[in-house]
Structures are given as structure tokens and as C-alpha cells.
RODO-2510 file (C-alpha; in nm, 4 decimals, decimal comma):
residues 424
     n   res          X          Y          Z
     1     m     1,5115     2,7266    -0,4535
     2     t     1,1935     2,9346    -0,4604
     3     k     0,9142     2,8898    -0,2109
     4     r     0,7028     2,7435    -0,4891
     5     g     0,9809     2,4974    -0,5737
     6     i     1,0136     2,3907    -0,2108
     7     a     0,6381     2,3464    -0,1905
     8     l     0,6398     2,1261    -0,5019
     9     v     0,9229     1,9129    -0,3624
    10     l     0,7406     1,8703    -0,0323
    11     l     0,4202     1,7830    -0,2158
    12     c     0,6003     1,5189    -0,4227
    13     m     0,7602     1,3779    -0,1065
    14     y     0,4179     1,3582     0,0541
    15     f     0,2681     1,1650    -0,2374
    16     l     0,5701     0,9342    -0,2522
    17     y     0,5384     0,8666     0,1220
    18     s     0,1645     0,8103     0,0946
    19     f     0,2098     0,5686    -0,1945
    20     a     0,4855     0,3803    -0,0153
    21     s     0,2841     0,3503     0,3042
    22     r    -0,0109     0,2062     0,1136
    23     e     0,2115    -0,0430    -0,0679
    24     q     0,3731    -0,1820     0,2463
    25     s     0,1868    -0,4460     0,4450
    26     v     0,1458    -0,3811     0,8165
    27     f     0,2364    -0,7399     0,8976
    28     q     0,5689    -0,8833     1,0046
    29     d     0,6820    -1,2373     1,0742
    30     g     0,5028    -1,3718     1,3832
    31     d     0,2257    -1,1092     1,4094
    32     i    -0,1061    -1,2042     1,5704
    33     l    -0,4115    -1,0315     1,4216
    34     l    -0,7173    -0,9975     1,6461
    35     i    -1,0469    -0,9216     1,4661
    36     c    -1,2938    -0,7614     1,7075
    37     g    -1,6569    -0,6621     1,6748
    38     d    -2,0212    -0,7416     1,7335
    39     s    -2,2514    -1,0044     1,5775
    40     i    -2,1474    -0,8984     1,2270
    41     t    -1,7950    -1,0075     1,3154
    42     e    -1,9266    -1,3173     1,4919
    43     q    -2,0829    -1,4232     1,1607
    44     k    -1,7248    -1,5230     1,0740
    45     q    -1,7353    -1,4224     0,7096
    46     y    -1,5280    -1,1078     0,6554
    47     s    -1,2883    -1,2368     0,9201
    48     v    -1,2542    -1,5637     0,7247
    49     f    -1,1949    -1,3746     0,3988
    50     i    -0,9206    -1,1692     0,5661
    51     e    -0,7561    -1,4819     0,7048
    52     d    -0,7887    -1,6563     0,3664
    53     y    -0,6136    -1,3665     0,1968
    54     i    -0,3316    -1,3395     0,4492
    55     l    -0,2807    -1,7159     0,4434
    56     m    -0,3015    -1,7837     0,0697
    57     s    -0,2988    -1,4712    -0,1467
    58     q    -0,0320    -1,2493     0,0075
    59     p     0,1095    -1,4603     0,2870
    60     v     0,3393    -1,3294     0,5558
    61     k     0,5285    -1,5958     0,7461
    62     n     0,3792    -1,7059     1,0794
    63     v     0,0977    -1,4474     1,0884
    64     k    -0,1984    -1,5791     1,2881
    65     t    -0,5550    -1,4482     1,2680
    66     i    -0,8114    -1,4804     1,5493
    67     q    -1,1653    -1,3430     1,5616
    68     i    -1,3418    -1,2577     1,8869
    69     g    -1,6771    -1,1244     1,7616
    70     w    -1,9630    -1,1238     2,0123
    71     g    -2,3293    -1,0622     1,9286
    72     g    -2,4814    -0,7503     2,0840
    73     e    -2,1427    -0,5982     2,1670
    74     n    -2,0822    -0,2229     2,1666
    75     v    -1,7579    -0,0325     2,1930
    76     q    -1,8155     0,0865     2,5493
    77     h    -1,8649    -0,2662     2,6807
    78     f    -1,5861    -0,3947     2,4577
    79     a    -1,3269    -0,2214     2,6727
    80     n    -1,4138    -0,4645     2,9525
    81     y    -1,4640    -0,7650     2,7243
    82     w    -1,1280    -0,7052     2,5560
    83     q    -0,9445    -0,7144     2,8879
    84     q    -1,1090    -1,0443     2,9760
    85     v    -1,0894    -1,2188     2,6389
    86     g    -0,8561    -1,0470     2,3939
    87     l    -0,5493    -1,0352     2,6140
    88     a    -0,5413    -1,4158     2,6224
    89     f    -0,4172    -1,4157     2,2621
    90     s    -0,1350    -1,1548     2,2967
    91     p    -0,2224    -0,9756     1,9701
    92     t     0,0141    -0,7387     1,7919
    93     v    -0,2384    -0,6070     1,5338
    94     a    -0,6126    -0,5550     1,5823
    95     t    -0,9215    -0,4444     1,3917
    96     t    -1,2465    -0,3176     1,5400
    97     n    -1,5959    -0,3018     1,3921
    98     f    -1,8490    -0,1281     1,6144
    99     g    -2,1320     0,1190     1,5765
   100     m    -2,4400    -0,0849     1,4873
   101     n    -2,5399    -0,1524     1,8482
   102     d    -2,3867     0,1708     1,9806
   103     g    -2,6399     0,3778     1,7841
   104     g    -2,9280     0,2023     1,9585
   105     y    -3,1192     0,1872     1,6254
   106     d    -3,2348     0,5400     1,6994
   107     l    -3,1703     0,8953     1,5864
   108     i    -2,8338     1,0351     1,6918
   109     s    -2,7880     1,2185     2,0200
   110     d    -2,4953     1,3899     2,1904
   111     k    -2,5049     1,1258     2,4624
   112     v    -2,4591     0,8453     2,2081
   113     k    -2,1800     1,0303     2,0277
   114     d    -1,9985     1,1054     2,3537
   115     g    -2,0297     0,7453     2,4705
   116     f    -1,8987     0,6141     2,1398
   117     r    -1,6065     0,8563     2,1508
   118     e    -1,5200     0,7576     2,5058
   119     g    -1,5435     0,3843     2,4341
   120     t    -1,3356     0,4057     2,1143
   121     k    -1,0596     0,6016     2,2847
   122     k    -1,0584     0,3664     2,5833
   123     a    -1,0274     0,0631     2,3542
   124     i    -0,7342     0,2217     2,1680
   125     d    -0,5624     0,3099     2,4962
   126     q    -0,6004    -0,0482     2,6179
   127     f    -0,4695    -0,1932     2,2938
   128     k    -0,1636     0,0300     2,3091
   129     a    -0,1019    -0,0536     2,6758
   130     a    -0,1138    -0,4255     2,5872
   131     g     0,1557    -0,3837     2,3204
   132     v    -0,0667    -0,3907     2,0121
   133     k     0,1427    -0,2028     1,7573
   134     t    -0,1364    -0,1224     1,5065
   135     v    -0,5108    -0,0806     1,5639
   136     f    -0,7467    -0,0395     1,2671
   137     i    -1,0596     0,1445     1,3759
   138     g    -1,3567     0,0595     1,1572
   139     t    -1,7269     0,1222     1,2096
   140     s    -2,0420    -0,0471     1,0859
   141     g    -2,1010     0,0230     0,7208
   142     g    -2,4736     0,0769     0,7102
   143     v    -2,8147    -0,0901     0,6908
   144     d    -2,9852    -0,2097     0,3755
   145     s    -3,2205     0,0457     0,2234
   146     y    -3,4740    -0,2251     0,1273
   147     y    -3,4416    -0,4994     0,3905
   148     f    -3,3749    -0,3052     0,7118
   149     k    -3,6164    -0,3973     0,9904
   150     n    -3,5607    -0,1705     1,2879
   151     p    -3,5733    -0,3997     1,5937
   152     k    -3,6191    -0,1184     1,8478
   153     h    -3,7612     0,1955     1,6867
   154     k    -4,0076     0,1205     1,4079
   155     d    -4,0357     0,4880     1,3155
   156     v    -3,6604     0,5198     1,2448
   157     s    -3,6088     0,4330     0,8794
   158     a    -3,3045     0,2832     0,7086
   159     a    -3,2037     0,6256     0,5775
   160     a    -3,2378     0,7796     0,9247
   161     y    -3,0358     0,5060     1,0930
   162     d    -2,7691     0,5290     0,8251
   163     q    -2,7366     0,8945     0,9254
   164     t    -2,6801     0,7850     1,2861
   165     l    -2,4135     0,5386     1,1746
   166     g    -2,2570     0,8138     0,9647
   167     y    -2,2264     1,0374     1,2704
   168     l    -2,0633     0,7528     1,4646
   169     s    -1,8275     0,6908     1,1739
   170     d    -1,7236     1,0570     1,1907
   171     v    -1,6616     1,0219     1,5655
   172     a    -1,4465     0,7124     1,5112
   173     k    -1,2504     0,8911     1,2379
   174     d    -1,1917     1,1832     1,4721
   175     v    -1,0632     0,9617     1,7523
   176     a    -0,8482     0,7508     1,5184
   177     h    -0,6787     1,0587     1,3779
   178     s    -0,6196     1,2151     1,7183
   179     e    -0,4783     0,8858     1,8491
   180     k    -0,2727     0,8364     1,5297
   181     v    -0,4176     0,4961     1,4378
   182     p    -0,5592     0,3903     1,0975
   183     f    -0,9273     0,4474     1,0276
   184     v    -1,1258     0,2169     0,7960
   185     d    -1,4157     0,4038     0,6347
   186     l    -1,6690     0,1246     0,5940
   187     h    -1,9660     0,3616     0,6073
   188     t    -1,8830     0,5585     0,2934
   189     l    -1,7828     0,2421     0,1056
   190     t    -2,1069     0,0646     0,2001
   191     l    -2,3393     0,3463     0,0961
   192     k    -2,1523     0,3997    -0,2317
   193     t    -2,1465     0,0292    -0,3157
   194     m    -2,5115    -0,0176    -0,2168
   195     a    -2,6211     0,2671    -0,4417
   196     s    -2,4300     0,1258    -0,7408
   197     a    -2,5460    -0,2322    -0,6870
   198     k    -2,9128    -0,1467    -0,6411
   199     a    -2,9099     0,0915    -0,9375
   200     a    -2,7848    -0,1935    -1,1551
   201     l    -2,9710    -0,4916    -1,0078
   202     g    -3,2720    -0,3420    -0,8314
   203     e    -3,3633    -0,2636    -0,4720
   204     k    -3,3951    -0,6310    -0,3778
   205     f    -3,0238    -0,6940    -0,4248
   206     a    -2,9052    -0,7171    -0,0633
   207     v    -2,5780    -0,5516     0,0341
   208     t    -2,6086    -0,5662     0,4114
   209     g    -2,8287    -0,8723     0,4395
   210     n    -3,1758    -0,9803     0,3296
   211     s    -3,2840    -1,1153     0,6691
   212     d    -3,2797    -0,7919     0,8680
   213     g    -3,0767    -0,5470     0,6595
   214     v    -2,8075    -0,5453     0,9296
   215     h    -2,6162    -0,8722     0,8998
   216     p    -2,4563    -0,8983     0,5545
   217     q    -2,4412    -1,2065     0,3404
   218     a    -2,1199    -1,3110     0,1690
   219     d    -2,1263    -1,0190    -0,0767
   220     g    -2,1330    -0,7563     0,1994
   221     h    -1,8619    -0,9368     0,3937
   222     l    -1,6351    -0,9378     0,0870
   223     m    -1,6767    -0,5595     0,0796
   224     m    -1,5786    -0,5376     0,4469
   225     a    -1,2743    -0,7614     0,3973
   226     y    -1,1698    -0,5442     0,1023
   227     a    -1,1745    -0,2300     0,3169
   228     y    -0,9596    -0,3816     0,5926
   229     l    -0,7122    -0,5487     0,3550
   230     k    -0,6623    -0,2215     0,1672
   231     a    -0,6031    -0,0404     0,4950
   232     m    -0,3506    -0,3090     0,5942
   233     g    -0,1356    -0,2131     0,2958
   234     m    -0,1825    -0,5218     0,0791
   235     d    -0,0558    -0,4265    -0,2676
   236     g    -0,2621    -0,6853    -0,4563
   237     n     0,0231    -0,8325    -0,6601
   238     i    -0,0488    -1,2058    -0,6528
   239     g     0,1752    -1,3005    -0,9432
   240     t     0,2788    -1,2289    -1,3033
   241     i     0,3520    -1,4703    -1,5882
   242     r     0,5256    -1,3359    -1,8991
   243     y     0,5420    -1,5477    -2,2131
   244     d     0,7113    -1,4777    -2,5479
   245     m     0,5416    -1,6567    -2,8394
   246     v     0,8587    -1,6418    -3,0525
   247     t     1,1175    -1,7664    -2,8028
   248     a     0,8751    -1,9787    -2,5974
   249     q     1,0370    -1,8339    -2,2857
   250     a     0,8313    -1,7863    -1,9703
   251     e     0,9256    -1,5595    -1,6805
   252     t     0,7559    -1,5439    -1,3424
   253     d     0,7915    -1,4057    -0,9916
   254     d     0,9347    -1,5913    -0,6913
   255     a     0,5982    -1,7428    -0,5909
   256     q     0,5876    -1,9555    -0,9052
   257     h     0,8062    -2,2089    -1,0791
   258     v     0,7853    -2,2853    -1,4508
   259     t     0,8007    -2,6617    -1,5003
   260     s     0,7600    -2,6443    -1,8804
   261     a     0,6976    -2,3869    -2,1536
   262     a     0,6611    -2,4692    -2,5237
   263     n     0,4216    -2,4221    -2,8154
   264     g     0,2083    -2,1724    -2,6264
   265     e     0,1627    -2,3923    -2,3190
   266     i     0,3028    -2,2946    -1,9809
   267     t     0,2885    -2,5292    -1,6850
   268     l     0,3593    -2,3761    -1,3465
   269     e     0,3767    -2,4715    -0,9821
   270     s     0,2475    -2,1817    -0,7727
   271     t     0,2679    -2,1344    -0,3974
   272     r     0,0600    -1,8153    -0,3836
   273     y    -0,3118    -1,8416    -0,4626
   274     p    -0,5257    -1,5730    -0,6243
   275     f    -0,8311    -1,5034    -0,4091
   276     c    -1,1177    -1,7210    -0,5345
   277     f    -1,4908    -1,6503    -0,5357
   278     f    -1,8182    -1,8436    -0,5165
   279     g    -2,1839    -1,7906    -0,5994
   280     d    -2,3734    -1,6583    -0,8990
   281     v    -2,3743    -1,3305    -1,0894
   282     g    -2,6446    -1,1023    -0,9494
   283     a    -2,6779    -1,2980    -0,6228
   284     s    -2,5945    -1,1650    -0,2780
   285     d    -2,5369    -1,4977    -0,1027
   286     g    -2,1983    -1,5450    -0,2715
   287     t    -1,8965    -1,3292    -0,3414
   288     v    -1,9255    -1,3214    -0,7229
   289     g    -2,2288    -1,0910    -0,7088
   290     m    -2,0310    -0,8086    -0,5473
   291     l    -1,7454    -0,8030    -0,8003
   292     p    -1,9017    -0,5596    -1,0543
   293     f    -1,9384    -0,2977    -0,7803
   294     l    -1,6154    -0,3450    -0,5866
   295     p    -1,2583    -0,3120    -0,7232
   296     f    -1,1420    -0,6198    -0,5343
   297     n    -0,9668    -0,7805    -0,8297
   298     q    -0,8146    -0,4560    -0,9525
   299     d    -0,6789    -0,3513    -0,6138
   300     l    -0,6124    -0,6765    -0,4282
   301     n    -0,6154    -0,9702    -0,6687
   302     r    -0,3917    -0,9200    -0,9704
   303     y    -0,2707    -1,2489    -1,1193
   304     m    -0,1386    -1,1283    -1,4532
   305     l    -0,0608    -1,2997    -1,7843
   306     v     0,1436    -1,0978    -2,0336
   307     v     0,1915    -1,2401    -2,3844
   308     k     0,4465    -1,0823    -2,6199
   309     n     0,5042    -1,1262    -2,9958
   310     l     0,1610    -1,2657    -3,0708
   311     k     0,1326    -1,2817    -3,4523
   312     s    -0,2455    -1,3000    -3,4767
   313     a    -0,4941    -1,0268    -3,3868
   314     k    -0,6546    -1,2506    -3,1246
   315     a    -0,5734    -1,5572    -2,9171
   316     k    -0,7613    -1,8128    -2,7119
   317     i    -0,6517    -1,8525    -2,3502
   318     t    -0,7420    -2,1764    -2,1759
   319     w    -0,6915    -2,1980    -1,8009
   320     g    -0,8393    -2,4943    -1,6234
   321     t    -1,1751    -2,5822    -1,7794
   322     e    -1,2502    -2,2404    -1,9288
   323     t    -1,1432    -2,0770    -2,2576
   324     k    -1,1743    -1,7079    -2,3442
   325     e    -1,0648    -1,4875    -2,6333
   326     f    -0,8472    -1,1767    -2,5982
   327     t    -0,6987    -0,9297    -2,8428
   328     q    -0,3294    -0,8933    -2,9115
   329     e    -0,3386    -0,5531    -2,7421
   330     q    -0,5015    -0,6926    -2,4279
   331     l    -0,2504    -0,9758    -2,3964
   332     s     0,0463    -0,7520    -2,4632
   333     a    -0,0690    -0,5143    -2,1875
   334     g    -0,1553    -0,8058    -1,9581
   335     i    -0,4824    -0,9683    -1,8526
   336     n    -0,5832    -1,0402    -1,4943
   337     l    -0,6453    -1,4149    -1,4871
   338     a    -0,8086    -1,3921    -1,1424
   339     a    -1,0737    -1,1526    -1,2765
   340     e    -1,1265    -1,3164    -1,6153
   341     f    -1,1445    -1,6791    -1,4976
   342     l    -1,3540    -1,6865    -1,1807
   343     t    -1,3455    -2,0666    -1,1876
   344     n    -0,9851    -2,1738    -1,2235
   345     p    -0,7315    -2,4345    -1,1074
   346     f    -0,6959    -2,2601    -0,7698
   347     t    -1,0678    -2,2644    -0,6866
   348     a    -1,0894    -2,6125    -0,5328
   349     p    -0,7703    -2,5901    -0,3210
   350     f    -0,8641    -2,2354    -0,2120
   351     m    -1,2095    -2,3448    -0,0970
   352     a    -1,0642    -2,6463     0,0845
   353     v    -0,8386    -2,4175     0,2901
   354     d    -1,1265    -2,1704     0,3388
   355     k    -1,3312    -2,4530     0,4936
   356     k    -1,0540    -2,5193     0,7458
   357     v    -1,0260    -2,1478     0,8267
   358     r    -1,3983    -2,1409     0,9054
   359     a    -1,3654    -2,4458     1,1292
   360     k    -1,0781    -2,2838     1,3184
   361     q    -1,2739    -1,9610     1,3714
   362     d    -1,5774    -2,1613     1,4869
   363     f    -1,3490    -2,3266     1,7421
   364     e    -1,2321    -1,9839     1,8598
   365     s    -1,5910    -1,8690     1,9215
   366     l    -1,6705    -2,1846     2,1123
   367     y    -1,3688    -2,1455     2,3383
   368     i    -1,4101    -1,7697     2,3903
   369     k    -1,7821    -1,7807     2,4687
   370     g    -1,7814    -2,1186     2,6395
   371     y    -1,4760    -2,0813     2,8591
   372     i    -1,2605    -1,7662     2,8590
   373     n    -1,5549    -1,5321     2,9154
   374     g    -1,6486    -1,7014     3,2418
   375     e    -1,3070    -1,8208     3,3552
   376     k    -1,2570    -1,5686     3,6356
   377     a    -1,6040    -1,6250     3,7798
   378     i    -1,5619    -2,0024     3,7622
   379     i    -1,2271    -1,9894     3,9415
   380     q    -1,3761    -1,7660     4,2123
   381     m    -1,6500    -2,0226     4,2685
   382     m    -1,4098    -2,3190     4,2447
   383     p    -1,0687    -2,1960     4,3698
   384     a    -0,9543    -2,5488     4,4486
   385     e    -0,9925    -2,6357     4,0791
   386     a    -0,7810    -2,3450     3,9509
   387     d    -0,5000    -2,5729     3,8331
   388     a    -0,7422    -2,8035     3,6547
   389     l    -0,9078    -2,5059     3,4849
   390     k    -0,5676    -2,3776     3,3812
   391     s    -0,5079    -2,7106     3,2087
   392     v    -0,8198    -2,6447     2,9977
   393     q    -0,6642    -2,3253     2,8670
   394     d    -0,3353    -2,5035     2,8016
   395     s    -0,5214    -2,7742     2,6095
   396     f    -0,6959    -2,5080     2,4007
   397     s    -0,3653    -2,3450     2,3152
   398     v    -0,2263    -2,6787     2,1992
   399     a    -0,5368    -2,7513     1,9897
   400     h    -0,5336    -2,3985     1,8475
   401     e    -0,1682    -2,4294     1,7447
   402     k    -0,2463    -2,7589     1,5723
   403     l    -0,5254    -2,5927     1,3754
   404     f    -0,2910    -2,3138     1,2661
   405     a    -0,0219    -2,5635     1,1702
   406     d    -0,2750    -2,7618     0,9675
   407     l    -0,3818    -2,4463     0,7839
   408     v    -0,0251    -2,3644     0,6872
   409     t     0,0478    -2,7148     0,5600
   410     s    -0,2842    -2,7142     0,3713
   411     v    -0,1636    -2,4344     0,1446
   412     t     0,0242    -2,6636    -0,0928
   413     p     0,1672    -2,5672    -0,4342
   414     v    -0,0852    -2,5793    -0,7187
   415     t     0,0264    -2,7149    -1,0562
   416     h    -0,1650    -2,5624    -1,3466
   417     t    -0,1341    -2,5024    -1,7202
   418     i    -0,2090    -2,1952    -1,9293
   419     k    -0,2633    -2,2597    -2,2996
   420     i    -0,2280    -1,9824    -2,5586
   421     e    -0,3660    -2,0456    -2,9095
   422     e    -0,3260    -1,7924    -3,1880
   423     m    -0,6370    -1,7334    -3,3989
   424     n    -0,6437    -1,6709    -3,7718
***
């Protein structure tokens, strides 16, 4: 084989490997995911979306998600905080989200870059030493070009501070590559998405929050969850339903069971939920508003309906309370129900589970900030009560396990019907 032929083979092998690695989820049965960061993480929004997705959309058996966000945190201090708090949960996978506080809301300096590099490497080293098999290093995305209010340096604009965050993102990327751990490029994604959204909807559309331009609303958190879930190797295949209009036969994947199929109506019982959204088009306080500017449904939320042997040029599809028209070509190729029907039969059960996920993560913050953080100091002051204090931790573990168990049992099969009507 010629050198050129060998090079082509190696190139093909590289692309095949890259594709395979992206398609394979990082999670295995029994993994514990620890979501770490500052006040943006403590908002418990992108962390909830990640847990929702892992629990309902592409579930892996017995995977638990825990968030330990702490307002004001930076990566250098996190190395100490992680040892005190994070180890209590014995994680096997972790994500980080730092940079906003590390930059000091000022122009970049070598001292800041060096400190961020040192803190990021130290955190990775500690994760590895504790047996965490995969660490996803992500940095703060950016500040909002319209709403940013610099709390420390009034003369440093949004554009200037985004440059600082960009430098820190480059540092994190450098460290992640040298330490051979995945890097999540939130900075580039945020600036690109912000530019597209504001060009379409105006400067007042908030991507990273309308209160201070730092803390995102639901739309910005959906963007963050997207970045981490993509990095985790989620392939986005929620389910596929194939229906033949001539034979009235329906075929599905393992996550769904056809209970009846006749005369263009398919009734299914599904154990895997498409990710569901809330809010209004053009609004930043829900997740719907971000969808035109983020390929969430295309990449992570494909719940496909394929209709073959349709005799008419068009057909009406009714799913839940909504009806839409599609062409024969569209249905033959397959339509993404999750993208086309934002309100659907999964919406209510999805949001009910989401509410329980939020309650569990609220409980985690209460326990972490109210007890674990001060446990050592309390025991030093009250050594005679060490056993009693230990019982508090044991009680938390029991309560936490009950919350997890309740989440799992809350994801019950959804029975729903898809109606296909040919149009003259």
C-alpha cells in the first residue's frame, strides 16, 4: 500500500473512532455523577436538566446525579472544598464549571491565568486520586452583552470581561488536553448562541440572565446542559415509530410497546421520555425560547415517526391535543415528534419528575451547606458528640437514597396515541 493509501486508511480509522466515541455514553450501571461549580451551578437549573435527561430521556440503570454548587466559588478554592464535601458522595464521574469568579470581573492578567491553571490541574489530580474515572472540565460561558452589570470593576465592559473568560477557557482547554480529560467549550457556544439569538430577537433577549447578565435563566441553562450532555456521549436517539399505512403494521424500538395499531392510529406504552420544554417562544425565562438557536432536538432529542405508503400528498398527525400537517416526503423520511409537538403526552409526566429532581437537588444543597461543610469544625468543638453527628450523616444518606428511589419509580410508562389521517 502506498503512503497516501496508508494515510487515508488512518484518517478513516480516526473519523470512525471519533464518531464511535461521541456515540457512546460515558455512563455505566451504578455511576455517580457529581456536578460542581459556583453560584451558576447552585441555581440548580442546568444540573436539573442533566439529571432529567439521564433519568428519563436516555436512562442508564442506577446512575445517580448530585450537584454541589456553591455561590462565590472559584477553582482554586474548590480544591479544598471538594475534599471536604465532594468525597462524601464517592463520585465516579464529575463536571466542573468555573471561571466567572476566577476572572475577578477584571481584565486578564498572567497571575489570574496561572492561578486558574494551577487550580484546574489540582482539581483534576484530586478527582483522579479519589477514583473519579471521567472529569468534564467546563468553564463559564460568558456574560450578557446587554444586561451585564460588573459588580467589581465598572469600567470593564461585557465585551472586555468576555475576553477574560475566553482566556480562562483557553487555559482550561490546555489543562484538560494535557491531563487527557474531556473539555466542554461553553464559552464558544455561549457567544455564538448569544449572537444568533440577539440578532433574531433583539438585544433585550437574555442569554446569560436579565438580572445581572451573569446568572442565566432557563434558556441559558438549557444551553449549558446541552454542552455537557453532548460531551457525555449521549446519541440523542429517544425512540422511533415506523408505521405502514397499507399493512397497518407498527414497529418500534425496545423502549416502547405497541398496544394497538389500525386505521392510522397507533397506541404505544413508552418507558423512555423525550425531553420536554416549557415557556413561550421568544422568552428567556423558559426553555422553548432557546430552541431556534440551539440544536438540542436535532442532536439530543430525536423521537421519530416514519410513515410509509401514504397515498395522499399530505397527512394530518395528531399527538395529544395538537394536530399538524406534513407532506408525504416529510413523513416518509421521518419527523421528529419531540421538535414538532412541544406540548405532547409526555409533558405532564416529565414535568412531574422534573419537580421531584429539583426538590432532591434542593435537599442536597441544604445538607452540603448546612452540615457537611462544617462537620469537621463541629466535631472538633464537640468531640463527645462525634457519634451523634455521624448519625446525622447516616440519616441523610438514608433520606437521599429514598429520594433517588422515588425518582426512579416516578418514571412510569406513558401510554399515548398517534393518529395519522390522509388528506385529499
